C-alpha positions as CSV (number, residue, x, y, z in Angstrom):
1,M,-0.1,-0.2,0.2
2,F,2.9,2.5,0.5
3,F,4.8,2.0,-2.3
4,I,0.8,2.8,-4.3
5,S,0.7,5.9,-2.7
6,S,4.5,7.2,-2.9
7,V,4.3,6.3,-6.3
8,Q,2.1,9.0,-6.8
9,F,4.3,11.6,-5.5
10,V,7.2,10.7,-8.1
11,P,5.9,12.9,-11.2
12,T,5.8,15.9,-8.3
13,S,9.0,15.9,-6.1
14,G,11.7,15.1,-9.3
15,G,13.2,15.5,-12.0
16,K,12.1,19.1,-12.9
17,S,13.0,19.9,-9.5
18,A,16.8,18.7,-10.2
19,G,16.1,20.1,-13.7
20,Q,15.7,23.7,-12.5
21,V,18.4,23.2,-10.0
22,F,20.9,21.9,-12.7
23,A,19.5,25.0,-15.5
24,T,19.6,27.7,-13.1
25,S,22.7,27.4,-11.4
26,K,26.0,29.2,-13.0
27,L,28.4,26.9,-11.1
28,L,27.0,23.9,-12.5
29,N,27.2,25.3,-16.2
30,N,31.1,26.0,-15.5
31,P,32.8,23.3,-17.7
32,V,35.5,22.5,-15.6
33,T,32.7,21.9,-12.4
34,G,31.1,19.4,-15.2
35,V,34.3,17.5,-15.5
36,M,34.3,17.1,-11.6
37,I,31.1,16.2,-11.6
38,G,32.2,13.2,-13.8
39,I,34.4,12.3,-12.0
40,L,33.1,12.2,-8.8
41,V,29.7,10.4,-9.7
42,T,32.0,8.0,-12.0
43,V,34.1,6.9,-8.5
44,L,31.4,7.2,-6.5
45,L,29.4,4.5,-8.6
46,Q,32.7,2.8,-10.0
47,S,31.5,2.8,-13.4
48,S,31.5,5.0,-16.8
49,S,28.6,3.4,-17.9
50,T,26.4,3.9,-15.2
51,S,27.2,7.9,-15.2
52,T,26.9,8.1,-18.7
53,S,24.1,6.2,-18.8
54,I,22.6,8.7,-16.3
55,T,23.8,11.9,-18.0
56,V,22.0,10.6,-21.2
57,A,19.1,10.1,-19.3
58,M,18.9,13.4,-18.0
59,V,19.9,15.2,-21.2
60,S,16.8,13.2,-22.9
61,A,14.3,14.6,-19.4
62,Q,16.0,18.1,-20.9
63,I,17.0,18.1,-16.8
64,V,20.6,18.9,-18.2
65,E,21.4,20.8,-21.5
66,L,23.5,19.1,-23.6
67,Q,26.8,21.0,-22.9
68,P,27.4,20.8,-19.8
69,A,26.2,16.5,-19.8
70,I,29.5,16.4,-23.0
71,F,32.0,17.7,-19.6
72,M,29.8,14.9,-17.7
73,I,31.2,12.1,-20.0
74,M,34.3,13.9,-20.1
75,G,34.5,13.5,-16.1
76,A,33.1,10.0,-16.0
77,N,36.0,8.9,-18.7
78,I,38.5,10.4,-16.0
79,G,37.1,8.7,-13.7
80,T,37.1,5.9,-15.0
81,T,41.1,5.7,-14.7
82,V,40.7,6.7,-11.3
83,T,39.4,4.1,-10.2
84,N,41.3,2.0,-11.9
85,T,44.3,3.7,-9.9
86,I,42.5,3.3,-7.2
87,V,42.2,-0.5,-7.4
88,S,45.7,-0.9,-8.7
89,L,47.0,0.9,-4.8
90,G,45.1,-2.3,-3.4
91,Q,48.2,-4.0,-4.5
92,S,51.5,-1.9,-3.5
93,M,52.5,-4.3,-0.7
94,D,54.2,-6.4,-3.8
95,R,56.0,-4.2,-5.5
96,K,56.7,-6.3,-8.7
97,M,52.4,-7.3,-8.4
98,F,52.3,-3.3,-7.9
99,R,54.5,-2.5,-10.9
100,R,52.3,-4.5,-13.4
101,A,49.2,-3.8,-11.2
102,F,49.2,0.2,-12.0
103,A,50.9,-0.4,-15.3
104,G,47.1,-1.4,-16.2
105,A,45.1,0.7,-14.8
106,T,47.1,4.0,-16.7
């Protein structure tokens, strides 16, 4: 019963109000900020495919404009290398394995 009643609030509570924050903020339209958002989301989700899909869906729903989304996707690709480097740091105890892991990450 709770799920059925909560579904009614989704159209009025989410997407478009979040889109207004993206559209009206001058900071979020800055390319450097877009790249940093892409990096942060990708590092947190550990998947550039997921963050890119979310960005594409936001553009499709007209929550984010195309130009800032391009920089967010660029940040997602950079975030993948950050995630790989963090994983390679897990091999830092063994020097030989660390070199191989770091070389594979970069």
